[in-house]
N, CA, C and O of each residue as an XYZ file, in Angstrom:
736
protein
N       2.136     16.470     10.033
C       1.064     15.663      9.487
C       1.600     14.262      9.190
O       2.704     14.111      8.666
N       0.826     13.257      9.520
C       1.187     11.858      9.265
C       0.858     11.548      7.797
O      -0.285     11.720      7.374
N       1.852     11.093      7.018
C       1.673     10.925      5.575
C       2.358      9.675      5.053
O       3.172      9.056      5.737
N       2.007      9.321      3.821
C       2.715      8.278      3.093
C       2.521      8.481      1.600
O       1.557      9.107      1.162
N       3.453      7.939      0.828
C       3.333      7.910     -0.625
C       2.805      6.541     -1.012
O       3.259      5.522     -0.491
N       1.843      6.520     -1.929
C       1.268      5.241     -2.326
C       0.694      5.285     -3.716
O       0.767      6.291     -4.422
N       0.119      4.158     -4.087
C      -0.519      4.012     -5.389
C      -1.982      3.658     -5.172
O      -2.301      2.701     -4.466
N      -2.863      4.429     -5.779
C      -4.291      4.111     -5.751
C      -4.557      2.953     -6.701
O      -3.800      2.717     -7.643
N      -5.621      2.249     -6.445
C      -6.006      1.110     -7.287
C      -7.227      1.491     -8.114
O      -8.106      2.202     -7.626
N      -7.293      1.023     -9.372
C      -8.457      1.355    -10.202
C      -9.720      0.657     -9.680
O      -9.643     -0.367     -9.001
N     -10.868      1.227    -10.008
C     -12.151      0.707     -9.518
C     -12.371     -0.783     -9.789
O     -12.837     -1.481     -8.888
N     -12.062     -1.311    -10.979
C     -12.286     -2.749    -11.184
C     -11.464     -3.624    -10.214
O     -11.928     -4.684     -9.795
N     -10.265     -3.188     -9.865
C      -9.430     -3.936     -8.920
C     -10.008     -3.789     -7.514
O     -10.045     -4.759     -6.758
N     -10.458     -2.587     -7.158
C     -11.103     -2.386     -5.858
C     -12.341     -3.271     -5.723
O     -12.578     -3.859     -4.668
N     -13.130     -3.364     -6.797
C     -14.325     -4.216     -6.779
C     -13.943     -5.679     -6.568
O     -14.591     -6.389     -5.800
N     -12.891     -6.126     -7.250
C     -12.444     -7.513     -7.111
C     -11.967     -7.776     -5.676
O     -12.286     -8.813     -5.095
N     -11.205     -6.840     -5.112
C     -10.722     -7.002     -3.742
C     -11.872     -6.957     -2.738
O     -11.849     -7.669     -1.734
N     -12.860     -6.136     -3.002
C     -14.036     -6.056     -2.146
C     -14.759     -7.411     -2.115
O     -15.160     -7.875     -1.047
N     -14.922     -8.036     -3.269
C     -15.555     -9.362     -3.321
C     -14.707    -10.400     -2.592
O     -15.240    -11.271     -1.905
N     -13.389    -10.305     -2.742
C     -12.489    -11.228     -2.048
C     -12.609    -11.054     -0.532
O     -12.667    -12.041      0.202
N     -12.645     -9.818     -0.067
C     -12.808     -9.554      1.370
C     -14.119    -10.150      1.891
O     -14.173    -10.640      3.018
N     -15.173    -10.109      1.075
C     -16.461    -10.695      1.475
C     -16.329    -12.193      1.728
O     -17.027    -12.749      2.575
N     -15.428    -12.845      0.988
C     -15.266    -14.300      1.081
C     -14.368    -14.733      2.232
O     -14.408    -15.895      2.638
N     -13.573    -13.836      2.757
C     -12.574    -14.205      3.764
C     -13.048    -13.725      5.141
O     -13.020    -12.527      5.422
N     -13.482    -14.653      5.996
C     -14.073    -14.272      7.287
C     -13.056    -14.126      8.419
O     -13.241    -14.694      9.495
N     -11.999    -13.379      8.186
C     -10.982    -13.222      9.230
C     -10.582    -11.759      9.374
O     -10.553    -11.014      8.394
N     -10.273    -11.356     10.607
C      -9.734    -10.026     10.872
C     -10.733     -8.903     10.691
O     -11.908     -9.122     10.397
N     -10.224     -7.683     10.878
C     -11.009     -6.461     10.683
C     -10.748     -5.962      9.266
O      -9.636     -5.550      8.937
N     -11.753     -6.003      8.457
C     -11.663     -5.646      7.044
C     -11.216     -4.195      6.864
O     -11.704     -3.296      7.549
N     -10.283     -3.977      5.937
C      -9.867     -2.624      5.569
C     -10.909     -2.082      4.595
O     -11.222     -2.738      3.601
N     -11.455     -0.885      4.866
C     -12.467     -0.330      3.959
C     -11.912     -0.145      2.544
O     -10.732      0.150      2.355
N     -12.778     -0.323      1.577
C     -12.388     -0.227      0.169
C     -11.675      1.090     -0.145
O     -10.719      1.111     -0.920
N     -12.143      2.194      0.461
C     -11.524      3.494      0.179
C     -10.107      3.610      0.745
O      -9.393      4.557      0.416
N      -9.691      2.669      1.585
C      -8.335      2.687      2.146
C      -7.389      1.696      1.463
O      -6.215      1.627      1.827
N      -7.863      0.942      0.499
C      -7.003     -0.029     -0.178
C      -6.034      0.694     -1.110
O      -6.446      1.531     -1.913
N      -4.757      0.372     -1.003
C      -3.713      1.038     -1.784
C      -2.434      0.210     -1.690
O      -2.389     -0.781     -0.961
N      -1.411      0.605     -2.413
C      -0.060      0.045     -2.307
C       0.823      1.139     -1.727
O       0.973      2.197     -2.338
N       1.409      0.903     -0.563
C       2.300      1.893      0.058
C       3.677      1.824     -0.591
O       4.252      0.747     -0.749
N       4.190      2.983     -0.960
C       5.547      3.075     -1.500
C       6.539      3.507     -0.428
O       7.657      2.997     -0.357
N       6.114      4.460      0.410
C       7.006      4.974      1.452
C       6.179      5.616      2.559
O       5.458      6.584      2.321
N       6.287      5.069      3.777
C       5.594      5.654      4.921
C       6.470      6.778      5.462
O       7.630      6.556      5.806
N       5.916      7.978      5.535
C       6.681      9.166      5.911
C       6.529      9.532      7.387
O       7.320     10.317      7.908
N       5.533      8.979      8.060
C       5.253      9.253      9.467
C       4.828     10.719      9.620
O       4.406     11.345      8.648
N       4.937     11.260     10.824
C       4.575     12.659     11.071
C       5.677     13.578     10.569
O       6.845     13.410     10.919
N       5.295     14.562      9.736
C       6.279     15.485      9.164
C       5.771     16.915      9.251
O       4.571     17.161      9.129
N       6.685     17.859      9.463
C       6.269     19.267      9.467
C       5.922     19.734      8.047
O       6.392     19.180      7.053
N       5.089     20.762      7.993
C       4.621     21.278      6.700
C       5.759     21.665      5.763
O       5.670     21.436      4.557
N       6.840     22.255      6.310
C       7.919     22.709      5.417
C       8.621     21.543      4.719
O       9.034     21.685      3.569
N       8.765     20.401      5.381
C       9.377     19.238      4.730
C       8.414     18.625      3.709
O       8.840     18.177      2.644
N       7.135     18.605      4.029
C       6.153     18.101      3.062
C       6.072     19.009      1.838
O       5.873     18.526      0.723
N       6.224     20.310      2.032
C       6.231     21.239      0.895
C       7.464     21.011      0.022
O       7.372     21.036     -1.205
N       8.614     20.790      0.653
C       9.843     20.499     -0.109
C       9.668     19.207     -0.908
O      10.073     19.137     -2.068
N       9.070     18.192     -0.298
C       8.819     16.937     -1.006
C       7.838     17.161     -2.151
O       8.039     16.646     -3.251
N       6.788     17.920     -1.901
C       5.804     18.213     -2.943
C       6.476     18.868     -4.153
O       6.221     18.477     -5.292
N       7.319     19.848     -3.911
C       8.015     20.532     -5.008
C       8.892     19.554     -5.791
O       8.939     19.596     -7.021
N       9.583     18.676     -5.064
C      10.442     17.685     -5.737
C       9.595     16.708     -6.548
O       9.973     16.341     -7.661
N       8.458     16.283     -6.007
C       7.598     15.337     -6.724
C       6.948     15.965     -7.950
O       6.659     15.267     -8.922
N       6.717     17.265     -7.916
C       6.172     17.952     -9.091
C       7.143     17.901    -10.265
O       6.719     17.950    -11.420
N       8.441     17.804     -9.983
C       9.470     17.742    -11.025
C       9.846     16.304    -11.393
O      10.511     16.080    -12.404
N       9.428     15.340    -10.588
C       9.808     13.941    -10.763
C       9.104     13.333    -11.975
O       7.916     13.568    -12.198
N       9.852     12.548    -12.754
C       9.288     11.868    -13.915
C       9.650     10.391    -13.852
O      10.782     10.029    -13.530
N       8.673      9.544    -14.163
C       8.886      8.097    -14.214
C       7.816      7.495    -15.117
O       6.750      8.083    -15.297
N       8.096      6.334    -15.680
C       7.103      5.702    -16.551
C       5.868      5.230    -15.780
O       5.936      4.923    -14.590
N       4.747      5.182    -16.489
C       3.531      4.628    -15.901
C       3.764      3.148    -15.591
O       4.513      2.470    -16.295
N       3.128      2.664    -14.551
C       3.284      1.271    -14.145
C       2.126      0.415    -14.644
O       1.005      0.890    -14.823
N       2.433     -0.860    -14.861
C       1.406     -1.869    -15.122
C       1.677     -2.982    -14.109
O       2.711     -3.648    -14.159
N       0.737     -3.168    -13.199
C       0.937     -4.096    -12.092
C      -0.134     -5.172    -12.071
O      -1.137     -5.104    -12.781
N       0.114     -6.164    -11.234
C      -0.816     -7.275    -11.053
C      -0.731     -7.720     -9.594
O       0.345     -7.705     -8.997
N      -1.850     -8.109     -9.034
C      -1.874     -8.702     -7.704
C      -1.961    -10.216     -7.876
O      -2.726    -10.720     -8.699
N      -1.157    -10.934     -7.077
C      -1.154    -12.390     -7.210
C      -0.851    -13.022     -5.860
O       0.245    -12.875     -5.318
N      -1.835    -13.721     -5.335
C      -1.650    -14.465     -4.103
C      -1.937    -13.646     -2.854
O      -2.022    -12.419     -2.893
N      -2.081    -14.361     -1.752
C      -2.320    -13.757     -0.444
C      -1.222    -14.185      0.504
O      -0.606    -15.233      0.313
N      -0.973    -13.383      1.525
C      -0.031    -13.745      2.576
C      -0.403    -12.993      3.845
O      -1.140    -12.007      3.817
N       0.127    -13.488      4.958
C      -0.006    -12.760      6.209
C       1.352    -12.170      6.532
O       2.388    -12.728      6.172
N       1.336    -11.045      7.210
C       2.570    -10.392      7.629
C       2.506    -10.179      9.133
O       1.437     -9.944      9.696
N       3.659    -10.264      9.770
C       3.719    -10.050     11.207
C       4.402    -11.173     11.951
O       4.406    -11.183     13.182
N       4.978    -12.114     11.240
C       5.714    -13.192     11.891
C       4.807    -14.233     12.507
O       3.781    -14.601     11.936
N       5.200    -14.711     13.694
C       4.449    -15.781     14.352
C       3.048    -15.352     14.752
O       2.127    -16.167     14.800
N       2.895    -14.068     15.039
C       1.581    -13.536     15.379
C       1.144    -12.604     14.252
O       1.475    -11.419     14.272
N       0.399    -13.127     13.261
C       0.035    -12.314     12.096
C      -0.660    -11.019     12.482
O      -1.510    -10.992     13.373
N      -0.286     -9.950     11.798
C      -0.906     -8.638     12.032
C      -1.876     -8.261     10.921
O      -2.895     -7.616     11.168
N      -1.543     -8.678      9.660
C      -2.382     -8.305      8.521
C      -2.448     -9.432      7.492
O      -1.540    -10.255      7.379
N      -3.554     -9.441      6.745
C      -3.729    -10.300      5.584
C      -3.623     -9.405      4.359
O      -4.289     -8.372      4.283
N      -2.790     -9.796      3.401
C      -2.500     -8.940      2.244
C      -2.648     -9.681      0.925
O      -2.469    -10.897      0.852
N      -2.978     -8.921     -0.118
C      -2.830     -9.377     -1.497
C      -1.441     -8.931     -1.938
O      -1.083     -7.763     -1.790
N      -0.664     -9.858     -2.475
C       0.703     -9.534     -2.885
C       0.718     -8.888     -4.271
O      -0.095     -9.219     -5.134
N       1.645     -7.974     -4.465
C       1.886     -7.399     -5.785
C       2.916     -8.282     -6.466
O       3.966     -8.570     -5.891
N       2.626     -8.713     -7.687
C       3.580     -9.520     -8.442
C       4.884     -8.747     -8.567
O       4.864     -7.568     -8.918
N       6.030     -9.391     -8.285
C       7.312     -8.673     -8.389
C       7.431     -7.950     -9.729
O       7.123     -8.507    -10.782
N       7.882     -6.704     -9.665
C       7.963     -5.867    -10.851
C       9.176     -4.939    -10.714
O       9.252     -4.146     -9.775
N      10.106     -5.040    -11.641
C      11.334     -4.240    -11.572
C      11.036     -2.743    -11.639
O      11.696     -1.957    -10.958
N      10.054     -2.333    -12.448
C       9.725     -0.909    -12.560
C       9.180     -0.360    -11.247
O       9.479      0.774    -10.872
N       8.383     -1.163    -10.550
C       7.846     -0.736     -9.257
C       8.970     -0.611     -8.231
O       9.016      0.358     -7.473
N       9.864     -1.579     -8.208
C      10.991     -1.520     -7.271
C      11.880     -0.320     -7.549
O      12.341      0.347     -6.622
N      12.121     -0.046     -8.820
C      12.940      1.108     -9.189
C      12.244      2.414     -8.794
O      12.890      3.331     -8.288
N      10.930      2.502     -9.025
C      10.173      3.691     -8.638
C      10.264      3.908     -7.129
O      10.506      5.026     -6.676
N      10.073      2.852     -6.361
C      10.120      2.966     -4.904
C      11.494      3.428     -4.441
O      11.599      4.265     -3.544
N      12.531      2.895     -5.039
C      13.896      3.278     -4.679
C      14.161      4.753     -5.008
O      14.746      5.476     -4.201
N      13.732      5.190     -6.183
C      13.904      6.601     -6.565
C      13.129      7.518     -5.627
O      13.635      8.564     -5.220
N      11.913      7.131     -5.284
C      11.103      7.952     -4.376
C      11.722      8.006     -2.990
O      11.707      9.052     -2.342
N      12.259      6.899     -2.537
C      12.917      6.868     -1.227
C      14.071      7.875     -1.197
O      14.230      8.610     -0.223
N      14.869      7.907     -2.256
C      15.975      8.864     -2.347
C      15.449     10.293     -2.382
O      15.994     11.176     -1.721
N      14.395     10.518     -3.149
C      13.804     11.854     -3.259
C      13.269     12.330     -1.904
O      13.439     13.493     -1.537
N      12.631     11.434     -1.175
C      12.113     11.765      0.159
C      13.259     12.172      1.076
O      13.160     13.167      1.795
N      14.334     11.413      1.051
C      15.465     11.703      1.928
C      16.154     13.014      1.540
O      16.549     13.783      2.416
N      16.299     13.276      0.249
C      16.896     14.529     -0.210
C      16.020     15.714      0.206
O      16.521     16.820      0.405
N      14.719     15.481      0.335
C      13.798     16.535      0.761
C      13.877     16.803      2.261
O      13.188     17.685      2.775
N      14.714     16.044      2.960
C      14.921     16.285      4.387
C      14.149     15.372      5.317
O      14.179     15.558      6.533
N      13.453     14.384      4.760
C      12.669     13.462      5.582
C      13.492     12.195      5.810
O      13.872     11.505      4.864
N      13.758     11.905      7.071
C      14.506     10.697      7.429
C      13.563      9.499      7.402
O      12.452      9.555      7.928
N      14.017      8.427      6.789
C      13.225      7.210      6.711
C      13.954      6.068      7.409
O      15.175      5.953      7.303
N      13.215      5.227      8.118
C      13.865      4.051      8.701
C      14.233      3.065      7.597
O      13.629      3.050      6.524
N      15.211      2.267      7.880
C      15.586      1.215      6.934
C      14.471      0.174      6.934
O      14.103     -0.339      7.990
N      13.946     -0.133      5.784
C      12.853     -1.098      5.694
C      12.888     -1.795      4.341
O      13.185     -1.180      3.317
N      12.585     -3.058      4.355
C      12.500     -3.825      3.116
C      11.176     -3.486      2.423
O      10.133     -3.418      3.074
N      11.217     -3.276      1.111
C      10.012     -2.964      0.350
C       9.305     -4.267      0.000
O       9.842     -5.099     -0.731
N       8.101     -4.435      0.526
C       7.283     -5.615      0.278
C       5.924     -5.134     -0.231
O       4.983     -4.997      0.551
N       5.816     -4.876     -1.541
C       4.576     -4.293     -2.066
C       3.377     -5.224     -1.869
O       3.429     -6.410     -2.194
N       2.302     -4.657     -1.331
C       1.106     -5.431     -1.028
C      -0.075     -4.489     -0.844
O       0.082     -3.271     -0.758
N      -1.251     -5.082     -0.787
C      -2.475     -4.359     -0.454
C      -3.035     -5.020      0.801
O      -3.399     -6.195      0.768
N      -3.106     -4.283      1.900
C      -3.630     -4.832      3.147
C      -5.145     -4.972      3.040
O      -5.849     -3.999      2.772
N      -5.641     -6.196      3.254
C      -7.072     -6.490      3.151
C      -7.758     -6.563      4.508
O      -8.917     -6.173      4.646
N      -7.033     -7.069      5.516
C      -7.619     -7.224      6.856
C      -6.517     -7.084      7.892
O      -5.358     -7.410      7.637
N      -6.898     -6.597      9.060
C      -5.970     -6.448     10.188
C      -6.431     -7.357     11.319
O      -7.625     -7.594     11.502
N      -5.456     -7.859     12.076
C      -5.754     -8.746     13.191
C      -5.402     -8.074     14.506
O      -4.479     -7.262     14.575
N      -6.146     -8.419     15.548
C      -5.837     -7.941     16.893
C      -4.474     -8.500     17.303
O      -4.040     -9.522     16.771
N      -3.794     -7.836     18.249
C      -2.484     -8.329     18.683
C      -2.506     -9.783     19.158
O      -1.537    -10.517     18.961
N      -3.590    -10.190     19.771
C      -3.746    -11.590     20.180
C      -4.887    -12.201     19.397
O      -6.018    -11.717     19.447
N      -4.586    -13.271     18.671
C      -5.625    -13.944     17.898
C      -6.580    -14.676     18.840
O      -6.168    -15.247     19.850
N      -7.843    -14.646     18.489
C      -8.864    -15.370     19.249
C      -8.731    -16.869     18.950
O      -8.198    -17.243     17.905
N      -9.218    -17.740     19.869
C      -9.160    -19.181     19.611
C      -9.813    -19.526     18.269
O     -10.919    -19.080     17.963
N      -9.114    -20.314     17.496
C      -9.621    -20.748     16.200
C      -9.322    -19.791     15.061
O      -9.470    -20.158     13.895
N      -8.906    -18.579     15.372
C      -8.678    -17.606     14.295
C      -7.486    -18.001     13.425
O      -7.533    -17.818     12.208
N      -6.425    -18.536     14.016
C      -5.259    -18.965     13.237
C      -5.677    -20.012     12.201
O      -5.217    -19.975     11.060
N      -6.547    -20.946     12.598
C      -7.016    -21.972     11.666
C      -7.855    -21.355     10.543
O      -7.767    -21.784      9.393
N      -8.669    -20.348     10.877
C      -9.464    -19.669      9.834
C      -8.560    -18.916      8.864
O      -8.829    -18.875      7.663
N      -7.492    -18.324      9.382
C      -6.527    -17.631      8.521
C      -5.863    -18.628      7.580
O      -5.772    -18.389      6.376
N      -5.403    -19.735      8.129
C      -4.746    -20.764      7.301
C      -5.693    -21.312      6.241
O      -5.290    -21.535      5.100
N      -6.957    -21.530      6.620
C      -7.954    -22.024      5.661
C      -8.172    -20.998      4.541
O      -8.254    -21.366      3.369
N      -8.265    -19.717      4.900
C      -8.445    -18.665      3.898
C      -7.261    -18.619      2.938
O      -7.444    -18.453      1.732
N      -6.044    -18.767      3.471
C      -4.853    -18.750      2.615
C      -4.864    -19.928      1.652
O      -4.496    -19.782      0.487
N      -5.285    -21.094      2.130
C      -5.365    -22.267      1.255
C      -6.440    -22.090      0.189
O      -6.225    -22.397     -0.984
N      -7.595    -21.594      0.610
C      -8.723    -21.477     -0.298
C      -8.563    -20.343     -1.313
O      -8.942    -20.494     -2.474
N      -8.002    -19.205     -0.880
C      -7.952    -18.024     -1.746
C      -6.531    -17.599     -2.110
O      -6.336    -16.552     -2.727
N      -5.552    -18.395     -1.737
C      -4.158    -18.055     -1.997
C      -3.809    -17.939     -3.470
O      -2.814    -17.306     -3.823
N      -4.612    -18.542     -4.333
C      -4.367    -18.468     -5.779
C      -4.973    -17.240     -6.426
O      -4.980    -17.130     -7.652
N      -5.480    -16.320     -5.633
C      -6.081    -15.087     -6.142
C      -5.141    -14.380     -7.121
O      -3.939    -14.281     -6.873
N      -5.690    -13.895     -8.222
C      -4.938    -13.108     -9.206
C      -5.849    -12.015     -9.751
O      -7.024    -12.251    -10.034
N      -5.299    -10.834     -9.893
C      -6.053     -9.740    -10.517
C      -5.624     -9.625    -11.971
O      -4.576    -10.146    -12.354
N      -6.417     -8.954    -12.772
C      -5.930     -8.590    -14.108
C      -4.792     -7.574    -13.966
O      -4.672     -6.915    -12.933
N      -3.973     -7.451    -14.984
C      -2.947     -6.407    -15.005
C      -3.665     -5.066    -15.090
O      -4.640     -4.919    -15.828
N      -3.177     -4.087    -14.328
C      -3.818     -2.780    -14.308
C      -2.773     -1.675    -14.387
O      -1.638     -1.842    -13.940
N      -3.170     -0.548    -14.960
C      -2.284      0.612    -15.090
C      -2.374      1.461    -13.835
O      -3.435      1.602    -13.228
N      -1.238      2.020    -13.466
C      -1.172      2.961    -12.349
C      -0.651      4.275    -12.925
O       0.533      4.388    -13.243
N      -1.535      5.276    -13.061
C      -1.145      6.503    -13.749
C      -0.490      7.573    -12.880
O       0.010      8.567    -13.406
N      -0.485      7.383    -11.532
C       0.075      8.444    -10.700
C       0.507      7.919     -9.340
O       0.082      6.856     -8.887
N       1.361      8.700     -8.714
C       1.775      8.505     -7.325
C       0.879      9.427     -6.499
O       0.559     10.534     -6.933
N       0.475      8.976     -5.314
C      -0.398      9.788     -4.463
C       0.286     10.052     -3.129
O       0.860      9.148     -2.522
N       0.217     11.298     -2.684
C       0.626     11.661     -1.332
C      -0.644     11.653     -0.486
O      -1.570     12.429     -0.723
N      -0.670     10.758      0.507
C      -1.826     10.607      1.388
C      -1.531     11.219      2.747
O      -0.411     11.125      3.250
N      -2.544     11.848      3.341
C      -2.520     12.183      4.754
C      -3.229     11.062      5.487
O      -4.177     10.483      4.958
N      -2.790     10.747      6.690
C      -3.372      9.647      7.451
C      -3.721     10.129      8.853
O      -2.864     10.623      9.585
N      -4.987      9.979      9.212
C      -5.455     10.340     10.545
C      -5.870      9.064     11.261
O      -6.714      8.313     10.771
N      -5.267      8.822     12.434
C      -5.609      7.633     13.210
C      -6.855      7.901     14.040
O      -6.933      8.895     14.763
N      -7.829      7.003     13.929
C      -9.084      7.088     14.664
C      -9.290      5.768     15.413
O      -8.653      4.771     15.075
N     -10.163      5.742     16.419
C     -10.375      4.501     17.171
C     -10.781      3.299     16.300
O     -10.417      2.163     16.605
N     -11.530      3.548     15.225
C     -11.965      2.442     14.369
C     -11.033      2.205     13.178
O     -11.381      1.443     12.276
N      -9.869      2.833     13.153
C      -8.903      2.642     12.070
C      -8.470      3.976     11.483
O      -8.935      5.038     11.895
N      -7.579      3.896     10.523
C      -7.051      5.115      9.893
C      -8.020      5.647      8.837
O      -8.760      4.890      8.208
N      -7.995      6.958      8.662
C      -8.716      7.602      7.571
C      -7.670      8.267      6.689
O      -6.833      9.027      7.177
N      -7.715      7.982      5.387
C      -6.737      8.520      4.450
C      -7.373      9.624      3.621
O      -8.551      9.569      3.267
N      -6.551     10.631      3.324
C      -6.982     11.759      2.512
C      -5.943     11.982      1.425
O      -4.747     12.035      1.713
N      -6.385     12.112      0.183
C      -5.472     12.418     -0.916
C      -5.065     13.877     -0.788
O      -5.908     14.772     -0.838
N      -3.756     14.115     -0.622
C      -3.236     15.479     -0.503
C      -2.763     16.012     -1.850
O      -2.934     17.192     -2.156
N      -2.164     15.128     -2.657
C      -1.666     15.529     -3.987
C      -1.423     14.269     -4.807
O      -1.214     13.183     -4.268
N      -1.456     14.444     -6.126
C      -1.149     13.340     -7.037
C      -0.144     13.822     -8.065
O      -0.171     14.974     -8.498
N       0.745     12.911     -8.445
C       1.851     13.226     -9.349
C       1.816     12.218    -10.493
O       2.004     11.021    -10.275
N       1.574     12.701    -11.718
C       1.400     11.772    -12.833
C       2.658     10.989    -13.169
O       3.779     11.490    -13.083
N       2.428      9.746    -13.553
C       3.471      8.909    -14.127
C       3.244      8.896    -15.629
O       2.163      9.261    -16.094
N       4.224      8.490    -16.378
C       4.035      8.380    -17.815
C       5.151      8.981    -18.621
O       5.174      8.856    -19.846
N       6.084      9.637    -17.949
C       7.241     10.209    -18.645
C       8.496      9.484    -18.161
O       8.530      8.952    -17.051
N       9.492      9.472    -18.982
C      10.751      8.848    -18.594
C      11.437      9.685    -17.528
O      11.311     10.910    -17.518
N      12.174      9.019    -16.618
C      12.897      9.771    -15.601
C      13.878     10.759    -16.232
O      14.445     10.503    -17.294
N      14.065     11.894    -15.554
C      14.993     12.899    -16.085
C      16.403     12.650    -15.615
O      17.313     13.402    -15.967
């Protein structure tokens, strides 16, 4: 099963991002129900490894997070692939991601080396931008780059299943693991 660990966003933040997406006329909008912060993409994994990870996550303890979104950026280098809301740098989030990465690997799931860049993907772009689209992206970044959300609590880690469909991915919550206790 194709999976990832992530953080769900509270409804007021989803509403704010939904309004922001309405204002930005670029790319293919990510549906509100798919907005999240990815902690670790697990790719396709057999059930026995996901069960081992589930058992480990049931025992995992970490403090609840308080996060904020601030600013927009594109990712993908010279040919942008996505438009994102950035997560304000947060030491607790980085520490949580690092601990989860270790837990995933101890559970037998191999992960590629990747830099953690916490964000919420708002829109996706085709591999080749249409004429004028780069200018619309730049204009959106100038106009809405100062976007800021209120600080919000994140009470749990979510294990998502991901099914790829022609019109985009569909995510399903497989399990949730509460935050709020100190690490053991």
